[in-house]
Structure formats: C-alpha cells, structure tokens
N, C-alpha and C positions, 0 to 999 in steps of 0.2 A: 454472485454471492456477496452478501454485505457483512461487514464486521462492525462492532462497536455501536449498535443502535442505542438510542437514549431518549428519555423524556425529560423535559425541563418545565417546571412549574414556576412562573414568574412570581416573585415574592409579594408584589403589591397588587397586581391585577388578577392573579390567580389563574391566568390563561396558561394552558398546557401546550407546549410545542413538542412534537414527536419527529424524530429523524430516523430514517432507516439505517444510517451509518455510512461508512465509506466502502467503496468497492474493494474487495479483498485483493484484486490484482494491483490496484493503485497503491494500497497499503504495503503490500510485499515489495513492489518496485521502489517505494519510498525508503523502505528499510535497506534495500540493496544499495541505493544511492549513498546512504550514510556510510556504508562500508567501502564503496567503490571510489567515491569522489576524492578523498585525500590522496589516494594512490594514483588515480587516473590523471589528476592535475599535474603530478610529477612527471607523467609520461606525455604531457602536452595533449591530452584528449580534450576535445571540445565538449561543451555542455550537451549538444545533441547526441554526440557519441556516447556520453555517459548515460543519458536518459535511455537511449536505445539498448545499451547493454543491461541496464537495470530492468527494463521490461522483458528482455530475453531471459534473464535469470528468473524473474518472477514467473514467467510462463513455464519455464522448466520446473521450478519448484512446485507450482500448482498442479502440473501434470503428475508428478510423483506423489504429491499429497492426495490428489483425487483417486489415484490408483490404489493407495493404501486404504482409503475409505471403503473400497469395494470388497476388501478381504474379510 
C-alpha cells in the first residue's frame, strides 16, 4: 500500500510527473525511528538494531490497522 501520491507539473516545460508515493511500511518505520532513535542511542543501540526495531513496530502497527479496516 502506498501513501502520499502526488503529481507535479513543471512550471516552464509543463511536463507532468506522477509518483505513486512511499510504501506505507517504510513511512511508518521512519516515524518509529524518529521516536526510537534519541532513546536507543542512550542505550547504545546500533543503527541496524534501531532500524530492525522500527520495522518490527511498523509491522505490528500495520497488522492492527489492517485488522481494524476489516470491521
């Protein structure tokens, strides 16, 4: 699933660029990193550990979110 699709029309050429947006899993993981990183660094977590934790949280959030959509 994608979020934040957009169209951009170049001001001088008039050419339109269309983007599907960013993958929702990547976007949620990025938001998680913003919350995790300042605290994880205090605990001496490595960047790969922070990234892994962010994607694990993103996956958990998306499972719950997708379950709510079925109701």
